[in-house]
N, CA, C and O atoms as a GROMACS GRO file, in nm:
protein
  480
    1MET      N    1   0.083  -0.116   0.000
    1MET     CA    2   0.000   0.000   0.000
    1MET      C    3   0.089   0.124   0.000
    1MET      O    4   0.181   0.138   0.081
    2ILE      N    5   0.059   0.209  -0.089
    2ILE     CA    6   0.138   0.332  -0.102
    2ILE      C    7   0.080   0.439  -0.008
    2ILE      O    8  -0.041   0.447   0.011
    3ARG      N    9   0.170   0.519   0.049
    3ARG     CA   10   0.129   0.617   0.148
    3ARG      C   11   0.030   0.719   0.090
    3ARG      O   12  -0.057   0.768   0.162
    4GLY      N   13   0.041   0.750  -0.033
    4GLY     CA   14  -0.048   0.849  -0.094
    4GLY      C   15  -0.186   0.795  -0.124
    4GLY      O   16  -0.277   0.873  -0.151
    5ASP      N   17  -0.205   0.664  -0.121
    5ASP     CA   18  -0.335   0.606  -0.154
    5ASP      C   19  -0.442   0.646  -0.053
    5ASP      O   20  -0.552   0.685  -0.092
    6ASP      N   21  -0.411   0.637   0.074
    6ASP     CA   22  -0.511   0.669   0.176
    6ASP      C   23  -0.441   0.745   0.289
    6ASP      O   24  -0.394   0.686   0.386
    7GLN      N   25  -0.436   0.876   0.273
    7GLN     CA   26  -0.363   0.961   0.367
    7GLN      C   27  -0.428   0.960   0.504
    7GLN      O   28  -0.359   0.967   0.605
    8GLN      N   29  -0.561   0.951   0.509
    8GLN     CA   30  -0.630   0.951   0.637
    8GLN      C   31  -0.592   0.828   0.720
    8GLN      O   32  -0.568   0.839   0.840
    9LEU      N   33  -0.586   0.712   0.655
    9LEU     CA   34  -0.548   0.589   0.724
    9LEU      C   35  -0.408   0.601   0.781
    9LEU      O   36  -0.384   0.561   0.895
   10TRP      N   37  -0.318   0.654   0.704
   10TRP     CA   38  -0.180   0.667   0.751
   10TRP      C   39  -0.170   0.766   0.865
   10TRP      O   40  -0.085   0.751   0.953
   11ASP      N   41  -0.253   0.866   0.865
   11ASP     CA   42  -0.253   0.963   0.977
   11ASP      C   43  -0.301   0.895   1.105
   11ASP      O   44  -0.245   0.917   1.212
   12ILE      N   45  -0.407   0.813   1.093
   12ILE     CA   46  -0.458   0.743   1.211
   12ILE      C   47  -0.354   0.644   1.261
   12ILE      O   48  -0.332   0.633   1.382
   13LEU      N   49  -0.292   0.572   1.171
   13LEU     CA   50  -0.188   0.477   1.212
   13LEU      C   51  -0.070   0.548   1.276
   13LEU      O   52  -0.005   0.492   1.364
   14GLY      N   53  -0.041   0.668   1.233
   14GLY     CA   54   0.070   0.743   1.290
   14GLY      C   55   0.043   0.787   1.433
   14GLY      O   56   0.137   0.803   1.511
   15HIS      N   57  -0.085   0.806   1.469
   15HIS     CA   58  -0.120   0.847   1.605
   15HIS      C   59  -0.141   0.727   1.697
   15HIS      O   60  -0.156   0.745   1.818
   16ALA      N   61  -0.143   0.608   1.643
   16ALA     CA   62  -0.164   0.488   1.726
   16ALA      C   63  -0.044   0.465   1.817
   16ALA      O   64   0.069   0.500   1.784
   17LYS      N   65  -0.073   0.406   1.930
   17LYS     CA   66   0.031   0.378   2.028
   17LYS      C   67   0.120   0.266   1.974
   17LYS      O   68   0.070   0.163   1.929
   18GLN      N   69   0.248   0.284   1.978
   18GLN     CA   70   0.344   0.186   1.932
   18GLN      C   71   0.358   0.076   2.038
   18GLN      O   72   0.364   0.106   2.157
   19PRO      N   73   0.361  -0.052   1.995
   19PRO     CA   74   0.378  -0.158   2.094
   19PRO      C   75   0.517  -0.151   2.155
   19PRO      O   76   0.616  -0.128   2.087
   20GLU      N   77   0.519  -0.172   2.285
   20GLU     CA   78   0.647  -0.170   2.355
   20GLU      C   79   0.689  -0.313   2.385
   20GLU      O   80   0.613  -0.389   2.446
   21VAL      N   81   0.806  -0.348   2.344
   21VAL     CA   82   0.858  -0.481   2.367
   21VAL      C   83   0.948  -0.473   2.489
   21VAL      O   84   1.032  -0.384   2.503
   22SER      N   85   0.928  -0.571   2.578
   22SER     CA   86   1.007  -0.576   2.699
   22SER      C   87   1.153  -0.605   2.662
   22SER      O   88   1.180  -0.680   2.568
   23PRO      N   89   1.245  -0.546   2.735
   23PRO     CA   90   1.386  -0.577   2.707
   23PRO      C   91   1.420  -0.724   2.734
   23PRO      O   92   1.522  -0.774   2.688
   24TYR      N   93   1.335  -0.792   2.808
   24TYR     CA   94   1.358  -0.933   2.840
   24TYR      C   95   1.269  -1.027   2.756
   24TYR      O   96   1.248  -1.142   2.793
   25PHE      N   97   1.220  -0.978   2.645
   25PHE     CA   98   1.128  -1.056   2.561
   25PHE      C   99   1.192  -1.187   2.513
   25PHE      O  100   1.131  -1.293   2.524
   26ALA      N  101   1.313  -1.180   2.462
   26ALA     CA  102   1.380  -1.300   2.411
   26ALA      C  103   1.405  -1.401   2.523
   26ALA      O  104   1.390  -1.522   2.503
   27ARG      N  105   1.443  -1.351   2.641
   27ARG     CA  106   1.467  -1.440   2.753
   27ARG      C  107   1.339  -1.509   2.797
   27ARG      O  108   1.340  -1.628   2.828
   28ASN      N  109   1.228  -1.434   2.800
   28ASN     CA  110   1.100  -1.492   2.842
   28ASN      C  111   1.051  -1.598   2.741
   28ASN      O  112   0.996  -1.700   2.781
   29VAL      N  113   1.071  -1.574   2.613
   29VAL     CA  114   1.030  -1.672   2.511
   29VAL      C  115   1.113  -1.799   2.524
   29VAL      O  116   1.058  -1.910   2.518
   30ALA      N  117   1.242  -1.785   2.543
   30ALA     CA  118   1.328  -1.902   2.559
   30ALA      C  119   1.290  -1.982   2.684
   30ALA      O  120   1.294  -2.105   2.681
   31ARG      N  121   1.253  -1.914   2.792
   31ARG     CA  122   1.213  -1.982   2.916
   31ARG      C  123   1.082  -2.059   2.894
   31ARG      O  124   1.068  -2.171   2.942
   32GLN      N  125   0.988  -2.000   2.822
   32GLN     CA  126   0.861  -2.069   2.794
   32GLN      C  127   0.884  -2.194   2.709
   32GLN      O  128   0.819  -2.297   2.730
   33ILE      N  129   0.976  -2.185   2.615
   33ILE     CA  130   1.006  -2.303   2.532
   33ILE      C  131   1.068  -2.413   2.616
   33ILE      O  132   1.035  -2.530   2.598
   34ARG      N  133   1.157  -2.377   2.706
   34ARG     CA  134   1.220  -2.478   2.792
   34ARG      C  135   1.120  -2.541   2.887
   34ARG      O  136   1.137  -2.657   2.925
   35GLN      N  137   1.016  -2.468   2.927
   35GLN     CA  138   0.918  -2.520   3.021
   35GLN      C  139   0.813  -2.609   2.955
   35GLN      O  140   0.734  -2.672   3.025
   36GLU      N  141   0.810  -2.615   2.823
   36GLU     CA  142   0.717  -2.705   2.753
   36GLU      C  143   0.748  -2.847   2.793
   36GLU      O  144   0.864  -2.881   2.815
   37PRO      N  145   0.646  -2.931   2.803
   37PRO     CA  146   0.674  -3.070   2.840
   37PRO      C  147   0.763  -3.138   2.737
   37PRO      O  148   0.746  -3.121   2.616
   38ALA      N  149   0.858  -3.216   2.786
   38ALA     CA  150   0.954  -3.282   2.698
   38ALA      C  151   0.894  -3.406   2.631
   38ALA      O  152   0.958  -3.465   2.544
   39SER      N  153   0.773  -3.445   2.669
   39SER     CA  154   0.715  -3.567   2.613
   39SER      C  155   0.683  -3.552   2.464
   39SER      O  156   0.670  -3.653   2.395
   40LYS      N  157   0.670  -3.431   2.414
   40LYS     CA  158   0.644  -3.414   2.272
   40LYS      C  159   0.759  -3.462   2.186
   40LYS      O  160   0.738  -3.504   2.072
   41ALA      N  161   0.878  -3.458   2.239
   41ALA     CA  162   0.994  -3.503   2.164
   41ALA      C  163   1.025  -3.650   2.190
   41ALA      O  164   1.110  -3.709   2.124
   42SER      N  165   0.957  -3.710   2.286
   42SER     CA  166   0.988  -3.849   2.321
   42SER      C  167   0.899  -3.945   2.242
   42SER      O  168   0.813  -3.904   2.164
   43TRP      N  169   0.923  -4.074   2.265
   43TRP     CA  170   0.846  -4.178   2.197
   43TRP      C  171   0.701  -4.179   2.242
   43TRP      O  172   0.614  -4.223   2.166
   44ASP      N  173   0.673  -4.132   2.361
   44ASP     CA  174   0.535  -4.129   2.410
   44ASP      C  175   0.448  -4.040   2.323
   44ASP      O  176   0.329  -4.067   2.305
   45TYR      N  177   0.506  -3.936   2.270
   45TYR     CA  178   0.430  -3.846   2.184
   45TYR      C  179   0.387  -3.917   2.056
   45TYR      O  180   0.275  -3.897   2.009
   46TRP      N  181   0.474  -3.998   2.001
   46TRP     CA  182   0.442  -4.065   1.874
   46TRP      C  183   0.357  -4.190   1.894
   46TRP      O  184   0.280  -4.225   1.805
   47PHE      N  185   0.370  -4.257   2.008
   47PHE     CA  186   0.297  -4.380   2.032
   47PHE      C  187   0.187  -4.361   2.135
   47PHE      O  188   0.178  -4.437   2.231
   48ASN      N  189   0.104  -4.262   2.116
   48ASN     CA  190  -0.012  -4.249   2.202
   48ASN      C  191  -0.133  -4.310   2.133
   48ASN      O  192  -0.129  -4.337   2.013
   49TRP      N  193  -0.240  -4.330   2.208
   49TRP     CA  194  -0.357  -4.402   2.155
   49TRP      C  195  -0.424  -4.328   2.040
   49TRP      O  196  -0.480  -4.392   1.951
   50ARG      N  197  -0.419  -4.198   2.040
   50ARG     CA  198  -0.485  -4.122   1.933
   50ARG      C  199  -0.419  -4.144   1.798
   50ARG      O  200  -0.484  -4.131   1.694
   51ARG      N  201  -0.292  -4.176   1.797
   51ARG     CA  202  -0.224  -4.204   1.670
   51ARG      C  203  -0.212  -4.354   1.644
   51ARG      O  204  -0.217  -4.397   1.530
   52LEU      N  205  -0.198  -4.431   1.749
   52LEU     CA  206  -0.171  -4.574   1.734
   52LEU      C  207  -0.293  -4.652   1.685
   52LEU      O  208  -0.279  -4.740   1.600
   53VAL      N  209  -0.412  -4.622   1.735
   53VAL     CA  210  -0.533  -4.696   1.696
   53VAL      C  211  -0.566  -4.676   1.548
   53VAL      O  212  -0.587  -4.775   1.478
   54PRO      N  213  -0.573  -4.552   1.498
   54PRO     CA  214  -0.601  -4.537   1.354
   54PRO      C  215  -0.491  -4.595   1.265
   54PRO      O  216  -0.520  -4.651   1.160
   55ALA      N  217  -0.367  -4.583   1.307
   55ALA     CA  218  -0.258  -4.637   1.226
   55ALA      C  219  -0.265  -4.789   1.221
   55ALA      O  220  -0.240  -4.849   1.116
   56THR      N  221  -0.299  -4.853   1.333
   56THR     CA  222  -0.312  -4.998   1.336
   56THR      C  223  -0.430  -5.043   1.250
   56THR      O  224  -0.420  -5.143   1.179
   57GLY      N  225  -0.540  -4.970   1.256
   57GLY     CA  226  -0.655  -5.003   1.172
   57GLY      C  227  -0.624  -4.990   1.025
   57GLY      O  228  -0.664  -5.074   0.945
   58LEU      N  229  -0.552  -4.887   0.989
   58LEU     CA  230  -0.513  -4.867   0.850
   58LEU      C  231  -0.419  -4.978   0.804
   58LEU      O  232  -0.434  -5.030   0.693
   59ALA      N  233  -0.324  -5.015   0.888
   59ALA     CA  234  -0.231  -5.123   0.852
   59ALA      C  235  -0.306  -5.256   0.836
   59ALA      O  236  -0.274  -5.333   0.746
   60ALA      N  237  -0.403  -5.282   0.922
   60ALA     CA  238  -0.480  -5.406   0.910
   60ALA      C  239  -0.563  -5.406   0.782
   60ALA      O  240  -0.575  -5.510   0.716
   61ALA      N  241  -0.621  -5.292   0.747
   61ALA     CA  242  -0.702  -5.284   0.624
   61ALA      C  243  -0.615  -5.304   0.500
   61ALA      O  244  -0.655  -5.373   0.406
   62VAL      N  245  -0.497  -5.245   0.500
   62VAL     CA  246  -0.407  -5.262   0.385
   62VAL      C  247  -0.360  -5.407   0.375
   62VAL      O  248  -0.353  -5.462   0.265
   63THR      N  249  -0.329  -5.468   0.488
   63THR     CA  250  -0.287  -5.608   0.487
   63THR      C  251  -0.398  -5.699   0.436
   63THR      O  252  -0.373  -5.790   0.356
   64ALA      N  253  -0.520  -5.675   0.482
   64ALA     CA  254  -0.633  -5.757   0.436
   64ALA      C  255  -0.657  -5.738   0.287
   64ALA      O  256  -0.685  -5.834   0.215
   65ALA      N  257  -0.644  -5.614   0.239
   65ALA     CA  258  -0.664  -5.590   0.096
   65ALA      C  259  -0.558  -5.660   0.013
   65ALA      O  260  -0.588  -5.715  -0.093
   66VAL      N  261  -0.434  -5.659   0.058
   66VAL     CA  262  -0.327  -5.727  -0.015
   66VAL      C  263  -0.349  -5.877  -0.015
   66VAL      O  264  -0.331  -5.942  -0.119
   67LEU      N  265  -0.388  -5.934   0.098
   67LEU     CA  266  -0.412  -6.078   0.104
   67LEU      C  267  -0.528  -6.119   0.015
   67LEU      O  268  -0.523  -6.224  -0.050
   68VAL      N  269  -0.632  -6.039   0.012
   68VAL     CA  270  -0.749  -6.074  -0.069
   68VAL      C  271  -0.714  -6.067  -0.217
   68VAL      O  272  -0.759  -6.151  -0.295
   69THR      N  273  -0.637  -5.968  -0.257
   69THR     CA  274  -0.605  -5.954  -0.399
   69THR      C  275  -0.496  -6.051  -0.444
   69THR      O  276  -0.490  -6.082  -0.563
   70GLN      N  277  -0.412  -6.098  -0.356
   70GLN     CA  278  -0.302  -6.184  -0.396
   70GLN      C  279  -0.340  -6.332  -0.402
   70GLN      O  280  -0.281  -6.407  -0.480
   71HIS      N  281  -0.435  -6.377  -0.321
   71HIS     CA  282  -0.472  -6.517  -0.317
   71HIS      C  283  -0.598  -6.540  -0.399
   71HIS      O  284  -0.700  -6.476  -0.374
   72PRO      N  285  -0.592  -6.632  -0.496
   72PRO     CA  286  -0.711  -6.658  -0.577
   72PRO      C  287  -0.817  -6.731  -0.496
   72PRO      O  288  -0.786  -6.806  -0.402
   73ARG      N  289  -0.941  -6.709  -0.532
   73ARG     CA  290  -1.051  -6.775  -0.463
   73ARG      C  291  -1.068  -6.915  -0.517
   73ARG      O  292  -1.044  -6.941  -0.635
   74VAL      N  293  -1.110  -7.006  -0.431
   74VAL     CA  294  -1.137  -7.143  -0.472
   74VAL      C  295  -1.286  -7.150  -0.507
   74VAL      O  296  -1.371  -7.118  -0.425
   75GLN      N  297  -1.315  -7.193  -0.630
   75GLN     CA  298  -1.453  -7.202  -0.676
   75GLN      C  299  -1.505  -7.343  -0.650
   75GLN      O  300  -1.443  -7.440  -0.693
   76HIS      N  301  -1.616  -7.354  -0.582
   76HIS     CA  302  -1.679  -7.482  -0.555
   76HIS      C  303  -1.815  -7.484  -0.624
   76HIS      O  304  -1.918  -7.475  -0.557
   77ASP      N  305  -1.816  -7.495  -0.757
   77ASP     CA  306  -1.944  -7.506  -0.824
   77ASP      C  307  -1.957  -7.641  -0.891
   77ASP      O  308  -1.866  -7.723  -0.890
   78ASP      N  309  -2.073  -7.661  -0.949
   78ASP     CA  310  -2.100  -7.788  -1.014
   78ASP      C  311  -2.020  -7.805  -1.142
   78ASP      O  312  -2.009  -7.917  -1.192
   79ALA      N  313  -1.966  -7.698  -1.196
   79ALA     CA  314  -1.888  -7.708  -1.320
   79ALA      C  315  -1.761  -7.789  -1.297
   79ALA      O  316  -1.713  -7.855  -1.390
   80SER      N  317  -1.706  -7.787  -1.176
   80SER     CA  318  -1.584  -7.865  -1.150
   80SER      C  319  -1.613  -8.014  -1.145
   80SER      O  320  -1.522  -8.095  -1.164
   81ALA      N  321  -1.739  -8.053  -1.119
   81ALA     CA  322  -1.774  -8.194  -1.114
   81ALA      C  323  -1.770  -8.257  -1.253
   81ALA      O  324  -1.756  -8.379  -1.265
   82GLU      N  325  -1.783  -8.176  -1.358
   82GLU     CA  326  -1.779  -8.229  -1.494
   82GLU      C  327  -1.642  -8.285  -1.529
   82GLU      O  328  -1.631  -8.375  -1.612
   83PHE      N  329  -1.539  -8.233  -1.469
   83PHE     CA  330  -1.404  -8.276  -1.500
   83PHE      C  331  -1.355  -8.386  -1.406
   83PHE      O  332  -1.245  -8.438  -1.425
   84ASP      N  333  -1.432  -8.422  -1.308
   84ASP     CA  334  -1.395  -8.524  -1.212
   84ASP      C  335  -1.436  -8.661  -1.268
   84ASP      O  336  -1.556  -8.686  -1.285
   85PRO      N  337  -1.341  -8.751  -1.299
   85PRO     CA  338  -1.379  -8.879  -1.361
   85PRO      C  339  -1.462  -8.968  -1.270
   85PRO      O  340  -1.544  -9.045  -1.319
   86ILE      N  341  -1.443  -8.960  -1.140
   86ILE     CA  342  -1.521  -9.043  -1.050
   86ILE      C  343  -1.666  -8.997  -1.046
   86ILE      O  344  -1.758  -9.078  -1.033
   87ALA      N  345  -1.686  -8.867  -1.057
   87ALA     CA  346  -1.823  -8.815  -1.056
   87ALA      C  347  -1.896  -8.852  -1.184
   87ALA      O  348  -2.019  -8.851  -1.185
   88GLN      N  349  -1.825  -8.883  -1.292
   88GLN     CA  350  -1.888  -8.916  -1.419
   88GLN      C  351  -1.922  -9.065  -1.432
   88GLN      O  352  -1.986  -9.104  -1.530
   89VAL      N  353  -1.882  -9.148  -1.339
   89VAL     CA  354  -1.909  -9.291  -1.345
   89VAL      C  355  -2.058  -9.313  -1.316
   89VAL      O  356  -2.112  -9.261  -1.219
   90ASP      N  357  -2.120  -9.390  -1.401
   90ASP     CA  358  -2.262  -9.422  -1.380
   90ASP      C  359  -2.275  -9.519  -1.264
   90ASP      O  360  -2.181  -9.595  -1.236
   91PRO      N  361  -2.388  -9.520  -1.195
   91PRO     CA  362  -2.406  -9.614  -1.083
   91PRO      C  363  -2.398  -9.759  -1.128
   91PRO      O  364  -2.362  -9.846  -1.049
   92GLN      N  365  -2.431  -9.787  -1.253
   92GLN     CA  366  -2.424  -9.924  -1.302
   92GLN      C  367  -2.279  -9.972  -1.315
   92GLN      O  368  -2.251 -10.091  -1.305
   93ASP      N  369  -2.189  -9.879  -1.337
   93ASP     CA  370  -2.049  -9.914  -1.358
   93ASP      C  371  -1.973  -9.936  -1.228
   93ASP      O  372  -1.858  -9.981  -1.231
   94TYR      N  373  -2.033  -9.906  -1.113
   94TYR     CA  374  -1.962  -9.923  -0.987
   94TYR      C  375  -1.923 -10.069  -0.964
   94TYR      O  376  -1.816 -10.096  -0.911
   95GLU      N  377  -2.008 -10.162  -1.002
   95GLU     CA  378  -1.977 -10.304  -0.983
   95GLU      C  379  -1.858 -10.345  -1.068
   95GLU      O  380  -1.774 -10.425  -1.024
   96VAL      N  381  -1.850 -10.292  -1.189
   96VAL     CA  382  -1.738 -10.326  -1.278
   96VAL      C  383  -1.608 -10.270  -1.222
   96VAL      O  384  -1.505 -10.337  -1.224
   97VAL      N  385  -1.614 -10.148  -1.172
   97VAL     CA  386  -1.494 -10.086  -1.115
   97VAL      C  387  -1.448 -10.164  -0.993
   97VAL      O  388  -1.328 -10.185  -0.975
   98ALA      N  389  -1.541 -10.207  -0.910
   98ALA     CA  390  -1.504 -10.285  -0.792
   98ALA      C  391  -1.443 -10.419  -0.834
   98ALA      O  392  -1.346 -10.465  -0.773
   99ASP      N  393  -1.499 -10.482  -0.938
   99ASP     CA  394  -1.445 -10.608  -0.986
   99ASP      C  395  -1.305 -10.590  -1.043
   99ASP      O  396  -1.219 -10.677  -1.027
  100LEU      N  397  -1.281 -10.478  -1.110
  100LEU     CA  398  -1.147 -10.450  -1.164
  100LEU      C  399  -1.045 -10.436  -1.053
  100LEU      O  400  -0.932 -10.482  -1.065
  101ASP      N  401  -1.084 -10.370  -0.943
  101ASP     CA  402  -0.993 -10.356  -0.830
  101ASP      C  403  -0.955 -10.493  -0.773
  101ASP      O  404  -0.839 -10.517  -0.741
  102VAL      N  405  -1.053 -10.580  -0.761
  102VAL     CA  406  -1.026 -10.714  -0.708
  102VAL      C  407  -0.936 -10.790  -0.805
  102VAL      O  408  -0.843 -10.859  -0.764
  103LEU      N  409  -0.965 -10.778  -0.936
  103LEU     CA  410  -0.886 -10.848  -1.036
  103LEU      C  411  -0.740 -10.801  -1.036
  103LEU      O  412  -0.648 -10.883  -1.043
  104LEU      N  413  -0.720 -10.671  -1.027
  104LEU     CA  414  -0.583 -10.618  -1.022
  104LEU      C  415  -0.510 -10.662  -0.896
  104LEU      O  416  -0.391 -10.693  -0.901
  105ALA      N  417  -0.579 -10.666  -0.785
  105ALA     CA  418  -0.516 -10.710  -0.661
  105ALA      C  419  -0.476 -10.856  -0.670
  105ALA      O  420  -0.368 -10.894  -0.625
  106SER      N  421  -0.562 -10.939  -0.727
  106SER     CA  422  -0.527 -11.081  -0.738
  106SER      C  423  -0.416 -11.102  -0.840
  106SER      O  424  -0.335 -11.194  -0.826
  107GLU      N  425  -0.411 -11.018  -0.942
  107GLU     CA  426  -0.305 -11.028  -1.043
  107GLU      C  427  -0.170 -10.993  -0.981
  107GLU      O  428  -0.069 -11.057  -1.012
  108ASP      N  429  -0.166 -10.893  -0.893
  108ASP     CA  430  -0.041 -10.859  -0.826
  108ASP      C  431   0.007 -10.974  -0.739
  108ASP      O  432   0.126 -11.002  -0.733
  109ASN      N  433  -0.086 -11.041  -0.671
  109ASN     CA  434  -0.047 -11.153  -0.586
  109ASN      C  435   0.003 -11.270  -0.671
  109ASN      O  436   0.100 -11.336  -0.634
  110ASN      N  437  -0.062 -11.296  -0.784
  110ASN     CA  438  -0.020 -11.406  -0.872
  110ASN      C  439   0.116 -11.378  -0.934
  110ASN      O  440   0.195 -11.471  -0.955
  111LEU      N  441   0.144 -11.256  -0.961
  111LEU     CA  442   0.273 -11.220  -1.020
  111LEU      C  443   0.387 -11.260  -0.928
  111LEU      O  444   0.488 -11.312  -0.975
  112TRP      N  445   0.374 -11.237  -0.799
  112TRP     CA  446   0.478 -11.274  -0.704
  112TRP      C  447   0.484 -11.425  -0.685
  112TRP      O  448   0.591 -11.483  -0.666
  113ASP      N  449   0.368 -11.487  -0.692
  113ASP     CA  450   0.366 -11.635  -0.676
  113ASP      C  451   0.436 -11.703  -0.792
  113ASP      O  452   0.507 -11.801  -0.773
  114ASP      N  453   0.416 -11.653  -0.914
  114ASP     CA  454   0.477 -11.713  -1.031
  114ASP      C  455   0.629 -11.703  -1.026
  114ASP      O  456   0.698 -11.797  -1.065
  115ASP      N  457   0.682 -11.594  -0.979
  115ASP     CA  458   0.827 -11.577  -0.971
  115ASP      C  459   0.887 -11.674  -0.871
  115ASP      O  460   0.997 -11.725  -0.892
  116ASP      N  461   0.817 -11.700  -0.762
  116ASP     CA  462   0.869 -11.792  -0.661
  116ASP      C  463   0.872 -11.936  -0.716
  116ASP      O  464   0.965 -12.011  -0.689
  117ASN      N  465   0.769 -11.972  -0.792
  117ASN     CA  466   0.764 -12.107  -0.848
  117ASN      C  467   0.867 -12.129  -0.957
  117ASN      O  468   0.920 -12.240  -0.970
  118SER      N  469   0.897 -12.031  -1.033
  118SER     CA  470   0.991 -12.047  -1.144
  118SER      C  471   1.134 -12.061  -1.094
  118SER      O  472   1.216 -12.126  -1.160
  119SER      N  473   1.166 -12.002  -0.981
  119SER     CA  474   1.302 -12.011  -0.931
  119SER      C  475   1.330 -12.146  -0.867
  119SER      O  476   1.446 -12.181  -0.848
  120LEU      N  477   1.229 -12.223  -0.834
  120LEU     CA  478   1.248 -12.352  -0.770
  120LEU      C  479   1.282 -12.453  -0.869
  120LEU      O  480   1.302 -12.570  -0.834
   0.00000   0.00000   0.00000
C-alpha cells in the first residue's frame, strides 16, 4: 500500500500507540520453550492411543486388501464336477470298477507267486 493512496489511514496509524517490547522478551520466550513438556519429543508423543489406533486399523485394512487380492478364490461349483472322472461314473459301472480292483489285486499276488515257483 502506497502512502499516498489513503492519507487519512496513515494519519490514524501514525497516532496509534506503538507496541512496547520488553527488554527481556527473548529471555522470556526461551524460558517458555524450555518449560514445555519434553514428552512431545519423546516416543510417548508418537505412540499415544490417538495415533496408534487409527494407524493400526489402516495397517490391518491394507494387509487384508493385499491378502485378498493376492490369493485366488477357490470355486466350488457344479462345473468342477464335470471334470472329475469319479463323478462321471454311472451307478451301473460301480460293480465293474469294484471287480477290476479285485482283479488287479489278485493279479499282483499271482505275479509274485509265479516268480517264486519259477526259481524252484
